[in-house]
C-alpha positions in Angstrom: 18.7 -15.1 9.2 20.1 -17.4 11.8 22.5 -16.1 14.4 25.4 -18.1 13.0 25.4 -16.0 9.8 26.3 -12.8 11.8 29.9 -11.9 11.7 31.7 -9.1 13.4 34.7 -8.0 11.2 37.8 -6.4 12.7 36.8 -3.2 11.0 33.4 -3.2 12.6 34.8 -4.0 16.1 37.4 -1.2 15.8 34.8 1.3 14.5 32.6 0.5 17.5 35.4 1.0 20.0 34.8 4.2 22.1 37.1 7.1 21.4 40.0 6.8 23.7 39.5 3.1 24.2 38.4 1.2 27.2 41.8 0.3 28.8 44.8 2.6 28.9 47.2 1.3 26.2 46.0 -2.3 26.2 44.8 -4.5 23.3 43.6 -8.0 22.7 42.9 -10.4 19.8 39.6 -9.8 18.1 37.0 -12.5 17.4 33.9 -12.6 15.1 31.8 -14.5 17.6 31.0 -14.7 21.4 32.2 -17.7 23.4 29.6 -20.5 23.4 28.4 -22.2 26.6 26.3 -25.3 27.0 22.8 -25.3 28.4 24.1 -26.8 31.6 26.9 -24.2 31.9 24.4 -21.3 31.3 22.1 -22.8 34.0 24.9 -23.1 36.5 26.2 -19.5 35.8 22.7 -18.1 36.2 22.2 -19.5 39.7 25.8 -19.1 40.8 25.4 -15.5 41.9 22.9 -16.4 44.7 25.2 -19.3 45.8 28.2 -17.0 46.1 26.2 -14.4 47.9 25.2 -17.1 50.5 28.9 -18.0 50.7 29.8 -14.4 51.4 27.1 -14.1 54.1 28.6 -17.2 55.8 32.1 -15.8 55.6 30.8 -12.6 57.2 29.1 -14.4 60.1 32.2 -16.6 60.7 34.5 -13.5 60.6 32.5 -11.6 63.1 32.1 -14.6 65.4 35.8 -15.2 65.3 36.5 -11.5 66.1 34.2 -11.9 69.1 36.0 -15.2 70.1 32.9 -17.4 69.9 34.6 -19.5 67.1 38.4 -20.0 66.7 40.1 -16.6 66.9 42.8 -17.6 64.4 40.2 -17.1 61.6 40.0 -13.3 62.1 43.7 -13.1 63.0 44.6 -14.6 59.6 42.2 -12.2 57.8 43.1 -9.1 59.8 46.9 -9.6 59.5 48.8 -6.7 58.0 45.8 -4.3 58.1 45.9 -1.0 59.9 44.0 -1.0 63.2 41.6 1.8 62.1 40.5 -0.3 59.1 39.8 -3.4 61.2 37.9 -1.3 63.6 35.8 0.2 60.8 35.1 -3.2 59.3 33.6 -4.3 62.6 31.8 -1.0 63.5 28.2 -0.9 64.2 26.3 0.1 61.1 29.0 -1.3 58.9 28.9 -4.9 60.1 26.9 -7.2 57.7 27.4 -4.9 54.7 28.5 -7.1 51.8 29.9 -6.3 48.3 27.3 -5.5 45.8 29.4 -6.8 42.9 30.6 -10.4 42.9 32.9 -11.6 40.1 34.4 -15.1 40.3 37.1 -16.2 38.0 35.9 -19.6 36.6 37.8 -22.2 34.7 35.6 -24.6 32.7 36.6 -28.1 33.5 37.2 -31.1 31.1 34.5 -33.2 32.7 32.0 -30.3 33.1 31.4 -27.7 35.7 33.8 -24.9 36.8 36.6 -24.4 39.2 36.8 -21.1 41.0 40.3 -19.6 41.0 39.3 -16.3 42.7 36.4 -14.3 44.0 36.7 -10.6 43.3 34.6 -7.9 44.9 36.5 -4.9 43.3 36.7 -6.2 39.7 37.9 -4.6 36.6 36.2 -5.2 33.3 32.8 -3.9 34.1 32.8 -1.3 31.3 34.7 -3.5 28.9 32.2 -6.4 29.4 29.3 -4.0 28.9 30.8 -2.7 25.7 31.4 -6.2 24.4 27.9 -7.2 25.4 26.3 -4.3 23.6 28.5 -4.6 20.5 27.9 -8.3 19.9 24.2 -8.0 20.8 23.9 -5.2 18.2 25.4 -7.6 15.6 22.6 -10.1 16.3 24.2 -12.5 18.9 22.1 -13.7 21.8 24.7 -12.8 24.5 24.1 -13.7 28.2 22.5 -10.7 29.9 21.3 -9.2 26.7 22.4 -5.9 25.3 22.2 -3.9 28.6 22.6 -6.5 31.3 25.9 -5.1 32.5 24.8 -1.5 32.4 21.5 -2.1 34.2 23.2 -4.4 36.7 25.9 -2.0 37.6 23.5 0.9 37.7 21.2 -1.1 40.1 23.8 -1.2 42.9 23.4 2.6 43.4 19.9 3.2 42.0 20.2 7.1 42.3 23.9 7.3 41.1 27.2 7.6 42.8 30.7 9.0 42.6 33.0 6.3 41.1 36.4 6.8 42.9 39.3 5.4 40.7 42.8 5.5 42.2 46.0 6.2 40.3 47.0 2.6 41.0 43.9 1.5 39.1 44.1 4.2 36.4 44.2 1.7 33.5 40.6 1.0 34.2 39.4 4.7 34.4 38.4 4.8 30.6 36.0 1.9 31.0 34.4 3.4 34.1 34.0 6.7 32.4 32.4 5.0 29.4 29.9 3.0 31.3 29.0 6.0 33.6 27.8 8.0 30.6 24.6 6.2 30.1 23.5 5.1 33.6 20.2 6.2 35.2 20.8 8.6 38.1 23.7 11.0 38.8 27.1 9.2 38.2 30.5 10.7 38.0 34.1 9.3 37.8 36.5 11.0 40.1 40.2 10.6 41.0 40.3 9.0 44.4 43.4 10.9 45.5 41.6 14.2 45.1 38.2 13.2 46.6 36.4 15.4 49.1 33.6 13.5 50.9 30.1 14.7 50.3 27.7 13.0 52.8 24.9 13.4 50.2 26.8 11.5 47.5 26.9 7.7 47.4 30.3 6.2 46.5 31.4 3.3 44.4 35.0 2.4 45.4 37.3 1.4 42.6 40.5 1.2 44.5 42.1 -1.6 46.6 42.3 -1.1 50.3 46.1 -1.8 50.4 46.4 1.6 48.7 44.8 3.4 51.7 47.8 5.5 52.5 47.5 7.2 49.1 43.9 8.1 49.5 43.8 11.2 51.8 40.0 11.2 52.2 39.8 7.5 53.2 39.4 8.2 57.0 36.7 10.8 56.3 35.0 8.3 53.9 35.1 5.6 56.6 33.6 8.1 59.2 30.8 9.1 56.7 30.0 5.4 56.1 29.7 4.8 59.8 27.2 7.7 59.8 25.1 6.2 57.1 26.8 7.0 53.7 26.2 4.3 51.1 29.5 2.9 49.8 30.2 -0.2 47.7 32.1 -2.3 47.9 32.4 -1.8 51.7 35.8 -1.0 53.1 36.0 -4.4 54.8 39.2 -6.1 53.8 38.3 -9.6 55.0 36.1 -9.9 51.9 39.1 -9.3 49.7 41.2 -12.1 51.0 41.7 -15.3 49.0 42.4 -17.1 52.3 38.7 -17.9 52.5 39.3 -20.6 50.0 41.8 -22.3 52.4 39.6 -21.7 55.4 36.8 -23.4 53.6 38.8 -26.6 53.4 40.4 -26.4 56.9 39.5 -29.7 58.7 39.0 -28.1 62.2 36.4 -25.8 60.6 34.4 -28.5 58.9 31.6 -28.5 61.4 31.5 -24.7 61.4 30.9 -24.5 57.7 28.3 -27.2 57.9 26.4 -25.0 60.4 26.6 -22.0 58.2 25.8 -23.5 54.8 23.0 -25.9 53.7 24.2 -29.3 52.6 23.5 -28.6 48.9 25.4 -25.3 49.0 28.3 -26.9 50.8 28.4 -29.8 48.3 28.3 -27.5 45.3 31.1 -25.2 46.6 33.3 -28.2 47.3 33.1 -29.2 43.7 34.1 -25.7 42.6 36.7 -24.5 45.1 40.1 -26.2 44.6 41.6 -27.6 47.7 43.7 -24.9 49.3 46.3 -24.3 52.0 47.4 -21.2 54.0 51.2 -20.9 53.7 51.7 -20.7 57.5 55.3 -21.5 58.5 54.3 -22.6 62.0 56.2 -25.9 62.6 54.3 -29.2 62.7 54.9 -31.9 65.3 57.2 -34.7 64.0 54.1 -36.9 63.2 52.1 -34.2 61.5 51.8 -33.6 57.8 50.2 -31.0 55.6 47.0 -32.6 54.4 47.1 -34.0 50.9 50.6 -32.8 50.4 51.8 -35.5 52.9 55.0 -33.7 54.0 55.9 -32.3 57.3 57.1 -28.8 56.3 57.0 -26.1 53.6 60.6 -26.7 53.0 59.7 -30.2 51.7 57.1 -28.6 49.4 59.8 -26.4 48.0 61.7 -29.6 47.0 58.7 -31.1 45.1 59.4 -32.5 41.6 57.7 -30.8 38.6 54.9 -33.4 38.6 54.4 -33.0 42.4 54.1 -29.2 42.1 50.9 -29.0 40.0 50.0 -26.3 42.4 49.3 -22.6 42.3 50.9 -20.1 44.7 49.3 -16.7 45.1 49.2 -13.8 47.5 46.0 -13.6 49.4 45.2 -9.9 49.2 45.9 -6.4 50.6 48.9 -6.1 48.4 49.9 -4.5 45.1 50.7 -8.0 43.9 47.0 -9.1 44.4 45.8 -7.6 41.1 45.5 -9.7 38.0 48.3 -12.3 37.5 50.8 -10.5 39.7 51.9 -12.5 42.7 50.9 -15.8 41.1 53.3 -18.8 40.4 52.2 -22.0 38.6 54.4 -24.7 40.2 54.9 -26.9 37.2 55.4 -24.0 34.8 58.6 -22.8 36.5 62.0 -24.3 37.3 62.6 -26.0 40.6 64.7 -23.1 41.8 62.1 -20.6 40.9 59.5 -22.6 42.7 61.6 -22.8 45.8 62.3 -19.0 45.7 58.6 -18.3 45.3 57.7 -20.4 48.3 60.5 -18.8 50.3 59.0 -15.4 49.5 55.5 -16.7 50.6 56.9 -18.0 53.9 58.8 -14.8 54.6 55.7 -12.7 53.9 53.7 -14.4 56.6 51.7 -13.1 58.6 51.5 -9.6 57.2 50.9 -10.7 53.6 49.9 -14.3 53.7 49.9 -16.6 50.6 47.6 -19.2 49.5 48.5 -22.5 47.8 45.9 -24.3 45.6 45.6 -27.4 43.6 46.0 -26.6 39.9 42.8 -27.1 38.0 43.5 -26.6 34.3 40.8 -25.1 32.1 39.7 -27.4 29.3 41.0 -26.9 25.8 38.5 -25.9 23.1 38.5 -24.1 19.7 37.3 -20.6 19.0 37.4 -18.4 15.9 39.6 -15.3 15.8 40.8 -12.7 13.4 44.4 -13.4 12.9 46.4 -10.3 14.0 49.0 -10.9 11.2 46.9 -11.9 8.2 43.6 -10.4 9.1 42.0 -13.7 8.1 39.5 -15.7 10.2 41.0 -18.9 11.7 40.3 -21.3 14.5 42.5 -21.0 17.7 43.0 -23.6 20.3 42.3 -21.9 23.7 41.8 -22.3 27.4 39.0 -20.1 28.8 38.6 -18.1 32.0 35.0 -16.9 32.5 34.2 -13.9 34.6 30.4 -13.6 35.3 29.4 -10.4 36.9 26.7 -10.5 39.6 25.0 -7.4 40.9 23.0 -7.1 44.1 20.4 -4.4 44.3 20.5 -2.9 47.8 16.7 -2.2 47.7 15.5 -5.7 46.7 18.6 -7.7 47.9 18.3 -9.7 44.8 21.6 -10.9 43.1 21.4 -11.2 39.3 23.8 -12.0 36.5 24.6 -9.0 34.3 26.9 -10.6 31.8 29.9 -12.9 31.3 33.4 -12.0 30.0 35.5 -14.8 28.5 39.2 -14.5 28.4 40.6 -17.0 25.9 44.3 -17.6 26.2 46.4 -19.8 23.8 46.1 -23.4 25.0 49.9 -23.7 25.8 49.5 -21.0 28.5 48.8 -22.5 31.9 47.9 -19.1 33.4 44.8 -17.7 31.7 44.7 -13.9 31.9 44.3 -10.8 29.7 47.6 -11.0 27.9 48.1 -9.3 24.5 47.6 -12.6 22.6 44.4 -13.5 24.4 40.9 -13.0 23.1 38.2 -11.0 25.0 34.6 -11.8 24.1 31.2 -12.0 25.8 29.5 -15.3 26.3 26.4 -16.7 24.6 24.4 -20.0 24.7 25.2 -22.7 22.2 23.1 -22.5 19.0 20.5 -25.2 19.0 
């Protein structure tokens, strides 16, 4: 029997769903098939984890050099803005320096002419348990999903080979069910615990599933930082510079061009330039009368606020360390809102600087394609025109330092939506290679 004859019915998908679900109170449109990727796309995704790991290593070196003052100090100043001094000190502490996230999840938008655009790089990602369940469910139905049946489970388990306490905050409570589900079948000693109640055990490794902006609500966070400085294994590290989207603008900043060329091989640099949309830091510092914002070709952010709908094919988003940094919160698509709403959003971004800096990016729309769904109203199979956001999960084993792809989650939003995210009318499926 060929793979194309396998079909997952709505009844089969619902029957396979864990008791209690995977997300608190959330649902999505069901599909009988995984999202198909070309050979070239599969090849690029397979190697992308190493490339992004190299990029993070370069970011780390640049950040530490900036903090020391051996490269422009404004780099670290941008990245450290709004953070409590104790957290900055911890991020630069001996024994903590050079520790990188063990999970890398980029948000990728497949492009019309091939390849991907990176809209975000997340090191505290949701969806790990959900993607593992989708992967296992579609694999059990006979589909050749990327990562196989256990790629996500084995990949996540590899970041703490002997197990760990998974600390989930109340702010991230919607994701607790998926973490409890995936923890049940991992090798080693794993447990999901409420971050707000946690008491540090120096013998227990920790996986952090809470954002650092929520630090004031985690009573044990200072004890956790002290334990890490004394050798406790924690991932992702409590190093907020890794969680700032500003890196995408710093990557394009002209005065740093030579610095990036020193830190990245030519092939790596070229590949990242294709994937990272041109980006700007929304810094309200005045320009000289003859100066312009590169590519925007205006002298001030006020002028950007007056752009026409066609001119504002731009994305405005908060960089990080904020409750607005999760999901689609804090994101404005310029040509998808009124001129007044655009001006208001930009005014908010300007007034938030420097404590909560914003990033402006060129809008790179995902290509439109067709995918089969189970119609929520009729229960019948039909084709839906969609735009995809792909979330590959890469896991770094701390013992081997190898970064490998665990699986890929596809979020398929209706094609008339410019912002592709996990809305109620979106489809969530794993990815699989095209059938030859």
